[in-house]
C-alpha positions as CSV (number, residue, x, y, z in Angstrom):
1,M,12.2,-11.1,7.0
2,R,9.2,-9.0,7.3
3,D,5.8,-10.9,6.5
4,V,4.6,-8.7,3.2
5,S,1.9,-11.3,2.1
6,N,-0.9,-9.3,3.9
7,K,-0.2,-6.4,1.3
8,Y,-1.6,-5.5,-2.3
9,S,0.8,-4.7,-5.2
10,T,1.2,-0.8,-6.0
11,L,3.5,1.3,-8.0
12,R,6.7,2.0,-5.7
13,T,9.6,4.6,-7.2
14,A,12.5,5.5,-5.3
15,T,15.5,7.7,-5.8
16,A,19.3,7.8,-4.3
17,M,22.1,10.0,-4.5
18,A,25.6,9.6,-3.7
19,S,28.7,11.8,-4.7
20,V,32.3,11.0,-5.1
21,R,35.0,14.2,-4.1
22,M,38.2,14.3,-6.5
23,A,40.5,16.6,-8.0
24,P,38.7,18.6,-10.5
25,A,41.8,17.5,-13.2
26,F,40.5,13.7,-12.5
27,L,36.8,14.8,-13.1
28,R,37.8,16.4,-16.4
29,R,39.3,13.4,-17.4
30,I,36.1,11.3,-16.6
31,A,33.9,13.4,-18.3
32,E,36.3,13.4,-21.6
33,N,36.7,9.4,-21.0
34,R,40.5,9.7,-20.5
35,V,40.9,7.6,-17.6
36,E,43.4,4.4,-18.5
37,K,40.7,1.8,-16.8
38,G,38.0,2.8,-19.5
39,N,35.1,4.5,-19.7
40,V,34.1,5.2,-16.2
41,L,30.5,6.4,-16.2
42,E,29.3,3.6,-18.4
43,T,31.0,0.9,-16.4
44,A,29.7,2.7,-12.9
45,K,25.9,2.8,-14.7
46,V,26.3,-1.1,-15.7
47,A,27.6,-2.2,-12.2
48,G,25.0,0.0,-10.6
49,T,22.4,-1.3,-12.6
50,M,23.6,-5.0,-12.0
51,A,23.9,-4.3,-8.1
52,A,20.1,-3.1,-8.0
53,K,19.0,-6.5,-9.4
54,K,21.4,-8.2,-6.5
55,T,20.1,-6.4,-3.6
56,P,18.4,-9.2,-1.5
57,E,21.7,-11.3,-2.1
58,L,23.4,-8.5,-0.6
59,I,21.4,-7.5,2.4
60,P,19.9,-10.3,4.4
61,Y,16.4,-8.6,5.1
62,C,15.4,-7.7,1.4
63,H,12.7,-9.4,-0.1
64,P,13.3,-10.5,-4.0
65,L,11.1,-8.2,-5.9
66,P,10.7,-7.5,-9.8
67,I,12.4,-4.4,-11.0
68,D,10.7,-2.7,-13.8
69,D,13.2,0.1,-14.3
70,V,16.7,1.4,-13.2
71,K,18.1,4.5,-14.1
72,I,21.5,6.0,-13.2
73,V,22.3,9.8,-14.0
74,F,25.8,11.4,-13.4
75,N,26.4,15.0,-13.0
76,V,30.1,16.2,-13.1
77,L,30.3,19.2,-11.0
78,K,33.8,21.1,-10.4
79,D,35.0,19.1,-7.3
80,R,32.4,16.0,-7.2
81,L,30.7,13.8,-9.2
82,E,27.2,13.4,-8.3
83,I,25.1,10.0,-8.9
84,T,21.4,9.8,-9.0
85,A,19.8,6.2,-9.4
86,S,15.9,5.5,-9.6
87,A,14.2,2.5,-9.3
88,S,10.5,1.5,-9.6
89,T,8.7,-1.7,-9.3
90,I,4.9,-2.9,-9.0
91,W,5.0,-4.9,-6.1
92,K,4.0,-5.4,-2.4
93,T,7.3,-3.6,-0.6
94,G,9.3,-0.6,-1.4
95,I,12.2,-0.4,-3.7
96,E,14.3,2.6,-1.7
97,M,17.2,-0.3,-1.2
98,E,17.5,-1.2,-4.5
99,A,17.8,2.4,-5.5
100,L,20.6,2.5,-2.5
101,T,22.7,-0.1,-3.8
102,A,22.7,1.0,-7.2
103,C,23.9,4.2,-5.9
104,A,26.6,3.0,-3.5
105,V,27.8,0.1,-6.2
106,A,28.2,2.6,-8.8
107,A,30.2,5.4,-6.4
108,L,32.3,2.5,-5.4
109,T,32.9,1.4,-9.1
110,V,33.9,5.2,-9.7
111,Y,36.2,5.4,-6.7
112,D,37.8,1.8,-7.7
113,M,38.6,3.2,-11.6
114,V,40.1,6.5,-10.2
115,K,41.8,5.3,-6.8
116,S,45.2,5.1,-8.7
117,L,44.8,8.6,-10.1
118,D,43.6,10.4,-7.1
119,A,44.4,9.0,-3.4
120,N,42.2,11.5,-2.0
121,A,39.1,10.3,-3.8
122,V,36.3,10.1,-1.3
123,I,32.6,9.1,-1.4
124,E,31.2,11.3,0.8
125,E,27.5,10.3,1.2
126,I,24.7,7.9,0.1
127,K,21.3,9.0,0.6
128,L,17.5,8.4,-0.1
129,V,16.2,11.3,-1.7
130,E,12.6,10.3,-2.5
131,K,10.3,7.1,-2.0
132,R,6.9,6.8,-3.4
133,G,4.1,4.0,-3.7
134,G,2.3,1.8,-1.1
135,K,-0.9,2.4,1.2
136,S,0.7,5.3,2.7
137,D,0.2,7.1,-0.5
138,F,-3.5,6.8,-0.4
139,V,-4.3,8.1,3.0
140,D,-6.8,10.9,2.7
141,T,-7.5,13.2,5.8
142,F,-10.8,14.4,7.0
143,A,-12.2,17.4,8.9
144,R,-13.9,15.2,11.5
145,P,-13.4,11.1,11.7
146,L,-15.8,9.1,9.6
147,K,-18.4,7.2,11.5
148,V,-18.5,3.9,11.0
149,C,-20.7,0.8,12.0
150,V,-20.2,-2.6,12.3
151,L,-22.8,-5.1,11.5
152,V,-22.2,-8.8,12.5
153,I,-25.1,-10.8,10.9
154,S,-25.3,-14.3,12.3
155,D,-28.0,-16.5,14.0
156,S,-25.8,-18.0,16.5
157,T,-24.1,-14.6,17.3
158,A,-27.3,-12.9,17.8
159,A,-28.5,-15.6,19.8
160,G,-25.7,-15.3,22.3
161,K,-24.6,-18.9,21.3
162,R,-20.9,-18.0,19.6
163,E,-18.7,-15.4,20.5
164,D,-18.0,-12.6,17.5
165,K,-14.8,-12.9,16.6
166,S,-15.2,-11.2,12.8
167,G,-16.9,-8.0,14.1
168,K,-13.8,-7.6,16.7
169,I,-11.2,-7.8,13.8
170,I,-12.9,-5.3,12.1
171,K,-13.0,-2.6,14.8
172,E,-9.1,-3.6,15.7
173,M,-8.1,-3.2,11.9
174,L,-9.9,-0.1,11.4
175,S,-7.8,1.5,14.7
176,G,-5.4,4.4,13.5
177,C,-7.7,5.0,10.8
178,P,-9.5,8.7,10.8
179,V,-12.9,6.9,11.7
180,K,-14.9,6.5,15.3
181,I,-16.6,3.6,15.7
182,A,-20.2,4.7,16.2
183,G,-22.3,1.5,16.2
184,Y,-21.6,-2.5,16.6
185,E,-24.6,-4.7,16.6
186,A,-25.5,-8.6,15.9
187,V,-28.6,-9.6,14.2
188,P,-29.7,-12.9,12.8
189,D,-29.9,-14.0,9.2
190,D,-33.0,-12.3,8.2
191,V,-33.5,-10.1,5.4
192,E,-35.7,-7.6,7.0
193,R,-33.8,-7.2,10.1
194,I,-30.7,-6.7,8.0
195,K,-32.1,-3.9,5.9
196,A,-34.3,-1.9,8.8
197,R,-30.6,-2.0,11.0
198,V,-28.6,-0.6,7.9
199,V,-31.4,1.8,7.0
200,S,-31.5,3.1,10.8
201,W,-27.8,3.5,10.9
202,K,-28.0,5.7,7.4
203,N,-30.8,8.2,8.9
204,E,-28.5,8.7,11.5
205,G,-25.6,10.0,9.4
206,I,-23.3,6.9,9.5
207,D,-20.4,7.3,6.8
208,I,-19.9,3.3,6.2
209,I,-21.2,0.1,7.5
210,F,-18.7,-2.9,7.1
211,S,-20.9,-6.2,7.9
212,T,-19.6,-9.6,8.2
213,G,-21.5,-13.2,7.5
214,G,-23.8,-13.8,5.1
215,T,-22.2,-13.7,1.7
216,G,-21.4,-17.2,1.1
217,L,-23.8,-19.9,-0.3
218,G,-25.3,-21.7,2.7
219,P,-29.1,-21.8,3.1
220,R,-29.1,-18.7,5.6
221,D,-26.5,-16.6,3.8
222,V,-29.1,-13.5,2.7
223,T,-26.9,-10.5,3.3
224,V,-26.3,-10.0,-0.2
225,E,-30.2,-10.3,-1.1
226,A,-30.8,-7.9,1.8
227,L,-28.5,-5.1,0.7
228,R,-29.5,-5.4,-3.0
229,E,-32.8,-4.2,-2.0
230,I,-31.6,-0.9,-0.3
231,I,-28.1,-0.1,-2.4
232,T,-28.9,2.8,-4.5
233,R,-25.7,2.6,-6.2
234,E,-23.4,-0.2,-6.4
235,T,-19.7,0.1,-6.2
236,P,-18.4,-3.4,-7.7
237,G,-15.0,-2.4,-7.8
238,I,-14.8,-2.8,-4.1
239,S,-16.2,-6.3,-4.0
240,E,-14.1,-7.3,-6.9
241,A,-10.6,-6.1,-5.1
242,M,-11.7,-8.3,-2.1
243,R,-12.7,-11.2,-4.0
244,A,-9.2,-10.9,-6.1
245,F,-7.0,-10.3,-3.2
246,G,-8.6,-13.5,-1.5
247,Q,-8.4,-15.5,-4.8
248,Q,-4.2,-15.1,-4.6
249,R,-4.9,-16.6,-0.8
250,T,-7.2,-19.5,-1.2
251,P,-9.3,-20.8,-4.2
252,Y,-12.3,-20.4,-2.0
253,A,-12.9,-16.7,-2.2
254,M,-14.5,-17.0,-5.7
255,L,-17.3,-18.5,-4.1
256,S,-17.9,-15.4,-1.8
257,R,-20.7,-13.1,-3.0
258,S,-19.7,-10.0,-1.3
259,I,-21.4,-6.7,-2.0
260,S,-21.0,-3.3,-1.6
261,G,-22.7,0.2,-2.4
262,L,-24.3,3.3,-1.3
263,V,-27.5,3.3,0.9
264,G,-28.1,7.3,0.5
265,K,-24.9,8.8,1.0
266,T,-23.6,6.0,3.8
267,L,-21.4,3.1,2.0
268,V,-22.1,-0.3,2.8
269,V,-19.2,-3.2,2.5
270,A,-20.5,-6.9,3.0
271,L,-17.5,-8.8,4.2
272,P,-17.0,-12.4,4.6
273,G,-18.1,-14.0,7.6
274,S,-15.0,-15.6,8.4
275,S,-12.1,-14.2,10.7
276,R,-9.3,-15.1,7.7
277,G,-11.9,-13.5,5.2
278,V,-12.6,-10.3,7.1
279,K,-8.7,-9.9,7.5
280,E,-8.0,-10.4,3.6
281,S,-10.7,-8.5,2.6
282,L,-9.9,-5.4,4.8
283,N,-6.4,-5.6,3.9
284,A,-7.6,-5.4,0.2
285,V,-9.4,-2.2,0.3
286,L,-8.1,-0.1,3.3
287,P,-7.4,2.8,3.4
288,G,-8.3,3.3,-0.4
289,V,-11.9,2.7,0.4
290,L,-12.0,5.7,2.5
291,H,-11.3,7.9,-0.8
292,A,-15.1,7.1,-1.3
293,F,-16.3,10.2,0.8
294,P,-14.4,13.3,-0.6
295,M,-16.1,11.5,-4.3
296,I,-19.4,11.4,-2.6
297,E,-19.3,15.0,-1.3
298,G,-18.5,15.9,-4.9
299,G,-14.9,16.2,-4.6
300,G,-12.1,14.5,-6.9
301,H,-9.5,12.5,-6.5
302,E,-6.8,14.9,-5.3
303,R,-5.6,14.5,-1.6
304,K,-4.2,17.4,0.8
305,K,-2.1,16.0,3.2
306,T,0.9,16.1,4.9
307,K,3.8,13.8,6.2
308,E,2.8,14.0,9.5
309,K,-1.0,13.4,9.1
310,V,-0.3,10.6,6.9
311,Q,1.9,8.6,9.6
312,N,-1.1,9.7,12.0
313,T,-3.7,7.8,10.2
314,K,-2.0,4.6,9.3
315,C,-5.0,1.7,9.4
316,K,-3.6,-1.4,10.5
317,A,-4.4,-3.3,7.7
318,G,-1.7,-4.3,5.5
319,L,0.8,-1.4,5.9
């Protein structure tokens, strides 16, 4: 079973279709509710709905997930019965298997109820029509890669006494995103040094700065104080998303003072200093945080993208 603990929940929907081909005379009997075994369409609808709920018991690697809605619709055509099943959930992984299972069992139920009438009845196909939701629905494309800098804030790392891990994790997790790493530096826990480096990168036209370290309650944790002096427009939702995501995994996330906001047109996001904190925080905000840049330039929330572009710009964070 795939580990989805690093994902966050989004609205996910899926639609599947199946068809059962049979003689027109028996299709009319189904439509008119004249089948001896009972109401074929209602029975198949109930069976399909129940099957959707049982999907993880039938298919080994499917996750149990909270199903918010299942709808099964029938369309009686001249030579076949079309079955459409749609399902939705707010969770970490897709619901396409539930929609497909609902279709499959509904089709099997129809077949079971008409096989004594039409020995030539056949289930022709079961296919996924559409699936939506998950991080891939929130990937933006850009005319040029966004320029990103990574700022490691640590006395010992800046002095060469400790190897940086968190900054390297940031660069790795940005791999595949539509960004270019334009700078990487370690500075000590010093307000003026932090401010100077951020402002310098801002003046160079850097789009986004991810810092790591100095967001806790230690006596040398001054990142938040430094950034507050230069941030002109705070983006509290980014920081709240990181803390909320982390809080579901460790109670210590509530102690993070992470801050984010604009310095001019440069977005600065202060991540925790620990490797785990960096991973969880980036999983919480990527790739959605990159949508800030169309907004900064005056655009709205609409995104123009193609399926091919989305596949080529998947960030490594939690997809």
